[in-house]
N, C-alpha and C positions, 0 to 999 in steps of 0.2 A: 743765591737762587737754588731752590731745591731740584733735585734730579729724580726721575723715576725711569722704570725698566719698562718699555712696550716693545714685545716681541724680541727681546734681547739687544735691543738700541737703547742708549741712555739718551734722553730728551730734557731738556727744561720742562718744568709744569707750565701747561698753557691751557686756556679756557676753550681753544679753538679745537672743535672736530673737522673740520673740512680743511685739512692741511694738502699739502702737495701729496704726501704719503698716501692718505685717505682717499683723494680725488682719483689716483691712479688706481687703488683699488676698486673703487667705486665704478671705473671705466671697466676693469677686468671682468667684475661681476655683470654689467650691463650687456658688454659684448657676447658674453659667454650664455646668459639667459636669453638674449634675442636670438642666438643661432639655436638655442634648441626651442624656444618657443615658436619661432619662424615654421620649425617642421612639424609642428604638433597637429595642424589640419592637412599637411601634406602629404606624410607618409601612410594614413589609412589609405587615402586615394592611390597612391601610387602603388601600395600592395594590391589593393583591389583590382587594378589595372593588369596586375601581373599575373591575377587569376587565383587570389589566395580567398580562402572562407574569411568569414567574420570571426569564427573562432580562431584560425590561425592568426590574422591580424592582431587580435586582443592578446593572444599569449606571445607573439613575437614583439609587440610594444611593451608589454609589461617585463620583459627581461631587464630593460633598463633599469627600472625602479629596484627588481629585487636583487640583481648585482649590487646596484648603490646601497642598498639596506644592509648587505652583508660585508660591503667593502669597508663601512663609516668606523665601525669600531677598530679596525686595524689601522686604518688612515690617522686616527685620532692618537692612537698609540704611538705610532711611527713619528708624528708631527710633534709630539710632546719632547721628543729627542732630536729629531733630525731639524725643525722648525717648519713652518707653516710654508713658506716658498717652496720648496722642492716637491711637497705634496700637490700644491695648488698647480704648478708647471708640469707635473706629471699628469694630472688629471685633464688639462688642458689639451695635452698631446694624445691622451686616449679619446676625447672629442673630436680632435681633428683628423685622427685615423678614421672614425666613423663616417665623419661628412665627408672626407675624401674618397672614401670606399663606396659611397651610396651609388655613385654612376655607373660602378662596375657590378655590382651583385649579380650572380648568376642563379640564385633560387632561395629557397628560404633558410637552408644551413649556413652560407654565407652572410645572410643578413642578421641570423641569430647569433653569429659569432662577434660581429660587427657591434651590433646591438649591446651584447654582455661588455664588450671593450668601452663602449661608450657609457655604461653603468658603472663601471668600476672608476673610471674618469671623474664621473659626474659625483661619485661618492668623496672622492678625494678632494676635488674643488670646494664645493659648496660648505661641506662642514669646517673645511680648514679658512677659507675666506670669512666666513661668519666669525669665526675664533679671531682671526687676525684683525678684524673690524672692532671687536670689542676690546681687544689688546690696544689697540691705537687711540682708545679712549682717553680722554684726561679723568684723574681719579674722580669716583662717583657718577660718572656720565656713560657707562658700558650700555645700557638700557637703549640711551638717546643715540648712541653711534651705531647700535646692530639696527636701529630703526631707519637711521638715515641710508646706511648700508642695503638693507632688504628693500628700500625704495627702489633700485637698481630693477629688481625683478618685476615690480609693479609696473614701472616705465616701459620695459621690453614687452609684457605682458599685454599692456594697452594697444601696441601697434605691429609687434612683430607677426603673429599670425594672420594677419591681414594681407601684411607683405608678401608673406608666403603664398597666400592664395591668389594673390595680383600676378606675382612672377610664374607661377604654373599656368596660368589662364593666358597671359600674354606671350611669353617665352618659353614655356615648357617646364618640365619636372626639374631638368639639368640645371636650369637657371637658379632655382630655389636652392639645389643641393650646394652649386659652387658660392652661392650668397652667404649659405650658413658656415661653410667652410672659411669663406674670408672674415667671416664676423668671428670665428674660432681664432683663426691667424692673428688677428688683430688683438684678441686677448691675450694669446701666448707672447707677444710680442711686448705687448704692455707689463706683462707680470715680470719680464727682465729687469724693471726698474723697481721693482719691490725689494726692500730690504731684506739680507737674511741675517739672522742671528747665528752666532756659532753654534754648532752642535753640543748637546749636552748627553749624558749616559741613558740608554733607554731603561725602561724600568722591566724587569723580568717579564717576560712572557707567560701569561696567564690569563684565565678567564675573569679573574678577579680584576686585573689591571686593564680589561678591555671596557668596563663600565663603571662610571661614577654612582658608586650606590647611594651617595646622599641625593643625588638629583633624580632617582627613580620616581619619587613622588610627582615633582612637577613634570617629568617625561610622561607620566599616565596622565594626568591633566592635559597635556599637550596633546597626545595621542587620541584621547576622547574626542578632543574639539577638531582634531585633523580627520577623524571619523565622520564627522558631521560634513566637512570640506570635500571630503571625498564622495561621498553621497550627492552633494548638492552638484559639483560638476559633472557628475557622470549623468545624473538623471533630470537637472533642470532643462536642457533642450527637448527630452521626451514630453515631461510636464508641460512645456510651453506649447507642443504641438496637440498635446491631447485636449487640453484646455482653452486653445485659440487664444493665447496670451501676447502673440506677437512674436518678434525676431528675438531669440534669447541672446543673440550677439550684442543686443543692447545693455543686458544685464551685465556680462561680463565687461563690456567698455566702462560703464558707468560705476561697476565694483572695481576695476583696476584704476582709474582715475581717481576716485574718493581714497582709495588707499594709499596713493601717491602722498596725498596731504596729510593722511592720519598718522601714517607709522613713524614719524619721528617726534611728533606731538605725544603719542602714547610711550614711547620710550623715556622722553625726558621726564614725564608724568611718574612713570614706574621708580626712575632714580629718586625722585624727590619722596614719594609717598609708600613707596614699597612695591614688589611685584605683585601681589595677591591684591591690592586695592585698586589695581589697574586692570588685571586680568578677570578679576571678577564681573564687573560692568560689562566687559567685552562677552563672557560666556553668556551672561543674561541676555544682550542684545542679538548674540548669535541665534538663541534659542527663539527670541521673540520673531526674528527674521524667518526662521525654518517654519514655524506656526502660522505665519502670514502665508507662505506657500502651499502650506498644507490645505488652505482653505481658499487658495488663491482663484478669483474668476475673472479677473481682470487685467489689462496691461499694467496699469499702475501699481497693482500689487504686487507684481514682479518686479518693477524698477525701484519701489520703495524697498522691497527686501533686500536689492541690490545694495543699497545705501547704508543698510542697517547692518548687513553681513560684512561690508567692508569696514565698518567700525569694529565689527566682531575680531576679523582676521588681524586689524592693526593694533587692537589693546590686547589681543593674547598672544599672538607668535613672537614679536622682537622682545616683550617684556620676560616671556617663558624662556627663550634662548639666552637672554642676559641672566636669568634666575640660576640657570644652570651653571654659568661661569661663576656665579657668586658662590655654588656650592663645590666649587671644581677642586678644592685645596690644592691649588697648583698645576693640577694634569688638568689645563682647560682644553687641550685637543679632544681628550677622552670624554670630558663632560659634555663638550659641545656635539660630539658624535653621538653619544648617549641620547641628547635632546632631538637631534635630527633624524636619527634611526626610528625613534618613537612615532616622530610626524609622518615618515615614510610608513610605517607599518599602519599608522591608523588610517592614511588615506587608502590603502590599500585593503584593509579589511572593511573600512566603511562602504566602499563599494560594493563590495560582496554581499555583505551582512544585510545592508538596507536594500540592495537589488532583490534580496531574497524574499524580504518582508514585502516590497514593491510588487513582486509577483503573485505572491499570496492573497493581497487585500488591498493593493491599490497605490496609486500617487500618494493619496492622502493619508494614509496610514504611513508610508515611508517618510514622508517630511515629518509627520507627528513623532514618529519613532526618533527621527534624526534630533528634534526639540526635546525630546527627553532624554537623549545622549548628552545634549549640553547642559541640562539640569543635573545629570549623574557629574558631569565635569566639575559644574559649580559646588556640588556638595563634597566633592573629593577636595577642592580647592579650599573650602573652608575648614574642614577636618586638617588639612596641613598646615594653613594658618595659625591654628591653636595647637600646633605640635611643637613640642620644644626642639623637637630632633631637627626641624627645617626652618632656618632663619626666614621669616618673612617681614623683616624691618628694612627701611632704605637703607641703601648700601652706607658701609661706614668711612666712605671715601671723603675728602675735605669738602666742605662746603665753598661755594663761590667766593663768599668773602674771605676764608681763611686761606684758600688757595692763592689769592691774590696777595694777601698778607705775607703768606709763605714766600712767595716769589720775589720779594722785596728783600729778604734777609740776606 
């Protein structure tokens, strides 16, 4: 029987992705995502009730993404030496401090401190959980494994915001805060059952060791795609109201449910045919979805674009993250941090840049420009796929038949 190393644990080669270890990681991811998503519609209302302006609310809530962005490179560097589990546990502890502190905030300063702590935790948790999911995969199936893992976020997104609104309307804000704290506690308890590999010496601390330079190209493509996502989630509700397209929550429900089905399939296809072969159609479909929104005049336009954009996200994100691991050179934590930080930056920049275009020229121009960004990402991908410096081929892992044959040796 042939053995392999996964996150420092020696296992027999197996075709299975949905093992006990992977299931525990998936539940950790689902619980933590549900905790965060439950509070997405709750926190703006809560801060508004406490007398804060829209500008203050936006700035305070944005601190989490800002802290996560700057944390990711350091957490990736640390996890390549200490292992994924300590960083995942530390990240969950940071989220727990935030949720437990919410009922007791006395003002904007306390909330800002708690929000920064949650951002550091989120930066440690999400990058390293994605990395661990890829490391748990059988040879040549990293894309599929990451697709299945990121499905946890899609499932949480489909229901958690509605649960948060239900709780505050029925029982009050503190009920939502305690529910989020309970979910984070559950994730923290489950994380204790993740296996930890023995620590290895850390690479010297330097700017060059905080970024996987081979992955900068794929990260740039992912950043451009994330810019379109950032603009979409920020301005779709305003577009729906401006053009009377119906309840925008239907868009996000359809998007999330379709994404649950798509993610695993897209990852599996990228393992077989190569990352660019799957990412390309995803970028093209995303551009089409945004172009439809630019000219949308009826509800079915909005709902049709939800299906198309779910295809786009499913076909771009998991294969892109797996591509980063392909190019990691053994420093998988840093590589994943590079990819996810690029995604964070794209979401933040996309909302700001596309918002400026919308202010100057209207929603049609905003979503038309977003479609143009998708085209830029597609052109960048084609350039990368032709470059000899960036591997675009399917993974060199064993084929299914060869793995089965090897396991009999």
